[in-house]
N, CA, C and O of each residue as an XYZ file, in Angstrom:
240
protein
N    -147.763    108.168    171.574
C    -147.262    109.634    170.926
C    -148.531    110.098    170.219
O    -149.376    109.369    169.699
N    -148.526    111.271    170.276
C    -149.674    112.108    169.528
C    -149.236    112.266    167.992
O    -148.060    112.065    167.687
N    -150.006    112.558    167.213
C    -149.898    112.747    165.864
C    -149.883    114.261    165.492
O    -150.348    115.015    166.346
N    -149.503    114.709    164.553
C    -149.382    116.070    164.142
C    -149.785    116.357    162.502
O    -149.193    115.770    161.596
N    -150.689    117.172    162.298
C    -150.985    117.342    160.917
C    -150.095    118.438    160.312
O    -149.961    119.493    160.932
N    -149.524    118.258    159.218
C    -148.774    119.363    158.744
C    -149.172    119.769    157.186
O    -149.137    118.940    156.277
N    -149.509    120.997    157.018
C    -150.107    121.467    155.837
C    -149.097    122.583    155.112
O    -148.548    123.453    155.789
N    -148.931    122.486    153.841
C    -148.026    123.245    152.970
C    -148.797    124.487    152.870
O    -149.684    124.411    152.020
N    -148.725    125.580    153.471
C    -149.578    126.908    152.974
C    -148.923    127.846    152.230
O    -149.584    128.789    151.795
N    -147.399    127.755    151.925
C    -146.749    128.890    151.155
C    -146.006    128.129    150.148
O    -145.861    126.922    150.345
N    -145.532    128.650    149.132
C    -144.829    127.844    147.839
C    -143.268    127.698    148.180
O    -142.585    128.476    148.846
N    -142.874    126.500    147.552
C    -141.363    126.347    147.951
C    -140.747    127.136    146.880
O    -139.545    127.264    147.117
N    -141.062    127.647    145.920
C    -140.547    128.501    144.799
C    -139.532    129.631    145.210
O    -139.975    130.631    145.774
N    -138.468    129.535    145.005
C    -137.299    130.615    145.544
C    -136.864    130.422    146.822
O    -136.176    131.312    147.323
N    -137.212    129.098    147.678
C    -136.766    128.837    148.922
C    -135.192    128.046    148.867
O    -134.717    127.469    147.889
N    -134.699    128.180    149.928
C    -133.215    127.527    150.051
C    -133.411    126.039    149.632
O    -134.478    125.435    149.736
N    -132.345    125.566    149.185
C    -132.755    123.978    148.834
C    -132.797    123.258    150.178
O    -133.555    122.290    150.133
N    -132.187    123.448    151.403
C    -132.360    122.839    152.340
C    -133.748    122.846    152.864
O    -134.180    121.814    153.378
N    -134.536    123.976    152.780
C    -135.619    124.010    153.075
C    -136.810    123.187    152.180
O    -137.863    122.726    152.620
N    -136.397    123.158    151.036
C    -137.139    122.425    150.060
C    -136.913    120.980    150.412
O    -137.932    120.289    150.402
N    -135.930    120.462    150.681
C    -135.493    119.088    151.116
C    -136.237    118.621    152.310
O    -136.553    117.446    152.493
N    -136.564    119.850    153.311
C    -137.087    119.286    154.682
C    -138.561    119.224    154.361
O    -139.247    118.442    155.018
N    -139.148    119.996    153.383
C    -140.689    120.071    153.026
C    -140.737    118.729    152.381
O    -141.693    118.061    152.773
N    -139.983    118.154    151.512
C    -140.136    116.897    150.642
C    -140.002    115.671    151.659
O    -140.652    114.630    151.566
N    -139.110    115.945    152.588
C    -139.016    114.662    153.684
C    -140.406    114.417    154.263
O    -141.011    113.349    154.364
N    -140.788    115.688    154.630
C    -142.408    115.596    155.316
C    -143.498    115.208    154.226
O    -144.662    115.233    154.626
N    -143.292    114.878    153.001
C    -144.187    114.521    152.099
C    -144.782    115.644    151.587
O    -145.784    115.492    150.887
N    -144.330    116.811    151.816
C    -144.789    118.077    151.347
C    -144.449    118.672    149.690
O    -143.278    119.032    149.568
N    -145.177    118.796    148.616
C    -144.615    119.090    147.376
C    -145.354    120.176    146.760
O    -144.708    120.938    146.041
N    -146.616    120.383    146.921
C    -147.379    121.277    146.546
C    -148.136    122.027    147.485
O    -148.603    121.382    148.424
N    -148.405    123.492    147.432
C    -149.416    124.037    148.204
C    -150.624    123.238    148.412
O    -151.141    122.607    147.490
N    -151.103    123.252    149.654
C    -152.149    122.607    149.846
C    -151.866    121.023    150.382
O    -152.774    120.423    150.957
N    -150.659    120.439    150.176
C    -150.541    119.189    150.503
C    -150.683    118.900    152.086
O    -150.407    119.820    152.855
N    -151.039    117.843    152.521
C    -151.312    117.587    154.014
C    -150.684    116.011    154.313
O    -150.739    115.023    153.580
N    -150.058    116.163    155.694
C    -149.435    114.891    155.854
C    -149.454    114.781    157.177
O    -149.434    115.861    157.767
N    -149.489    113.770    157.873
C    -149.912    113.347    159.496
C    -148.486    112.673    159.679
O    -147.981    111.901    158.864
N    -147.916    113.084    160.872
C    -146.700    112.420    161.158
C    -146.757    112.144    162.400
O    -147.528    112.856    163.044
N    -145.949    110.986    163.215
C    -145.871    111.065    164.615
C    -145.048    112.244    165.139
O    -144.127    112.824    164.562
N    -145.559    112.477    166.334
C    -144.923    113.785    166.821
C    -143.473    113.298    167.516
O    -143.648    112.567    168.491
N    -142.495    113.494    167.281
C    -141.165    113.270    167.535
C    -140.243    114.314    167.613
O    -140.579    115.358    167.054
N    -139.136    114.282    168.188
C    -137.977    115.311    168.088
C    -137.503    115.636    166.713
O    -137.219    116.798    166.420
N    -137.415    114.752    165.940
C    -136.962    114.958    164.192
C    -138.115    115.735    163.602
O    -137.932    116.766    162.955
N    -139.373    115.191    163.852
C    -140.294    115.894    163.150
C    -140.545    117.387    163.507
O    -140.789    118.328    162.752
N    -140.419    117.353    164.844
C    -140.504    119.017    165.531
C    -139.422    119.831    164.877
O    -139.614    121.017    164.608
N    -138.188    119.163    164.592
C    -136.916    119.910    164.246
C    -137.375    120.278    162.637
O    -137.237    121.465    162.340
N    -137.769    119.606    161.849
C    -138.056    119.774    160.562
C    -139.025    121.142    160.450
O    -138.730    122.103    159.739
N    -140.450    121.044    161.428
C    -141.274    121.844    161.411
C    -140.822    123.035    161.628
O    -141.125    123.925    160.833
N    -140.063    123.293    162.660
C    -139.171    124.549    163.129
C    -138.453    125.121    161.972
O    -138.440    126.327    161.724
N    -137.871    124.239    161.291
C    -136.957    124.848    159.854
C    -138.027    125.512    158.841
O    -137.877    126.631    158.351
N    -138.942    124.807    158.638
C    -139.782    125.501    157.884
C    -141.209    126.088    158.245
O    -142.119    126.217    157.425
N    -141.273    126.399    159.475
C    -142.424    126.894    160.264
C    -143.209    128.102    159.572
O    -144.409    128.276    159.782
N    -142.515    128.857    158.802
C    -143.211    130.002    157.970
C    -143.747    129.570    156.825
O    -144.399    130.313    156.092
N    -143.484    128.155    156.538
C    -144.425    127.754    155.290
C    -145.343    126.619    155.431
O    -145.793    125.912    154.530
N    -145.569    126.545    156.767
C    -146.448    125.246    156.961
C    -147.617    125.937    158.198
O    -147.517    126.991    158.826
N    -148.621    124.976    158.233
C    -149.364    125.265    159.431
C    -149.470    123.896    160.071
O    -149.673    122.887    159.396
N    -149.324    123.880    161.437
C    -149.535    122.691    162.182
C    -150.730    122.453    163.123
O    -151.155    123.321    163.886
N    -151.186    121.342    163.023
C    -152.406    121.153    163.897
C    -152.237    119.801    164.622
O    -152.251    118.763    163.960
N    -152.066    119.780    166.058
C    -151.760    118.581    166.766
C    -153.045    117.796    167.147
O    -154.005    118.371    167.658
N    -153.034    116.513    166.893
C    -154.224    115.780    167.336
C    -153.985    115.160    168.581
O    -152.916    114.683    168.960
N    -155.140    115.204    169.237
C    -154.953    114.556    170.822
C    -156.039    113.727    171.077
O    -156.130    113.143    172.157
């Protein structure tokens, strides 16, 4: 499986609790935080839920 790099580019202030929890579950807490995750259906669902707050780069 490929890896995806996820970077938080917008603030979590004022966001819904479920969006904050989703970002935290990916390891994103502050603007500029970056994490690399295995590309799976669960991770893709989390990315989709907070797609307006993150940028995603796929490593091939």
